[in-house]
N, C-alpha and C positions, 0 to 999 in steps of 0.2 A: 261216499268213500266208507268202506267198512273193512273188517278183517276178513281176509279170504279163507276159504274152507281149509286149505292146506295148513294155514297158520293155526287154526283152531285145533286141528288134529295134532299138530306138533305141540301145541300148548297142553293138550290132554296127556300126551306122552310125558311132557316135562312135569306135569302135576303128579303123575304116577311115580316118576323118579324122585320127586321131592318127598312124597309120602314114604317111600322106601328109605330115603336118607334120614327123615325125621325119626323113623323107627330105629334106624341104625344109630342115630345120635342119642336117642333115649337109652338104647341099650348101653352105649359107651358111657353115658352120663351116670348110669346106675352102677356099671361094673368096672369102669376104668376111670378112677377119680383124677388121675393126673391130666386128662384131656379136658376137664371142665373149663379151664380158662380159654381154650381154643375153640370151644363149642359155638359161641356166638359168631365168631369170625367165620367158622365153617358154614353155619347157617346163612350168613350174609352172602357168602360166595355162591352157595347153592341157589339162593333166591335171585341173585343177579344172573346166574346162568339160565334160570327158568324164564325170567322176564326179558332177557336180551333178545331172543328171536321175535317175540311179540312186538316189543318196542321198535326193533329194526324194521319189521314188516310194516307197521303202521307209519313210521317216518319215511320209509322207502316209497310206499304208495302215495303219501302226501307229496313228497318231492317229485315223484314221477308225474303226478297230476299237475304240478306247477310248471314243469318244463314240457310235458307232452300231454296237453289236455285231451281227454277222450271225446268230449263233445265239441268238436270244432264247428264253428258256425259256418254252415255251407252257404256259399254265395250263389248267385244266379247261374243256371246251367247254360252259359253262352256257347259252349262248344257245339252243342246240338244245332243251335240256330246258325252258327257260322258254317258248320259242315253242310247244312242244307243250302245255304247261300252259295257256297263254293261249288256245289253240285248243280246249281242252276234251278233248284226248286225254290223259287223266290216267294211264291205264295205261302208255302209251308214254312219257310224261314220267317216271313212276316208274322204268321200266326204263332210261331214259337216265341218270337220276341214279344208279341202281345201277351202271351201267357206269362212271360218273365215280368213284364210291366205290371200285370195284374197281381202276380204272386209276391212281388218285391216292390211295394210302393216306394216311390221316390227314386227309382233306378233310372237315372238320366240316360245311360248308355243304351238301354232298351228302346226308349223313345227316339233317340237319335238314329239308331240303326233302322227303326221302322220308317223314319222320314227318308233316310237314304234309299232304302228299298223301294219305297213308293215313288220317289222321283227318278232315281237312276236305273233301277231294274224293271220295275213294273210300269213305268211311264204313266202314272195315274196321278195327276195333280189334285183331283178331288179327294182321293184317298190320302194324299199328303196333307191336305187341309184338314180333313177329319182327324188324322193322326196328331196334327199340331193342336187342334182343339182339345182332344183327349189328354195330350201331354200337358197342356197349360192348366187343365183342370186337375190332373192327378199329381203333378209334381208339387211337393210342399215348399221347396226352397225357391225363393224369388229369383236368385241368381241362376238356378237351373232353368227356370221358365224363360228368363231372358236369353240364355244361351241357346235354348231350343228354338226360340223365335228367330234369333240371328242365323242359326243353322238353316232354318226353313227358308229365310230370305236368300241366303247364299246359294242353297240348292236350287231354288226356283229361278234365280237370275242365271245361274250356270246352265240350267235346263233350257232357258230361253235363248241363251247365246249359242249353245250347241245345236239347238233346233234350226236356227238360221244358218249356221255354219255347215251343218250336215245335210243340207237340202240335196236330194238326189239329182244327179245330172241326167237329163233326158236325152241320152245319146244311144244310137243304135250300135251295139257291140260288133255287128258285122260290117258297119260302114267304116272304111279305113280312111276316109277324107276328113 
């Protein structure tokens, strides 16, 4: 946080005004003796007018930084991976989630999404097992590792249930009997 260029230019203009006013005050001090008691008050007012824009700018920038931080910590870019998944580009979505997991260590959601993709969309249980192994190794939080393991178990049991339930019927579509 620093003083912006516009404030510095305004400050320079204010310094020029103060210099002129000091010359004016010196002139009155010498030639108009009845204004001598009011001269310190006049100089105080001028100094306040010069300092006010600079102080207001510095305080305003500080307050703005408190309420609207300029360096917002960016989270993982899930929107790209989710868009690829919705478009049916499952392998690209898997790789995008893998990049998120690599760039944002400890990101449970990326590992969970990769497990879901491997089991539900790519139908690759070996990829799901490798994904689980990487997730268990990469996730620092023990509770996240447990959640990932439970999710893997649930997805694999659901996959085995759906595999038997979705067995294709071997019927001839032209046979009406």
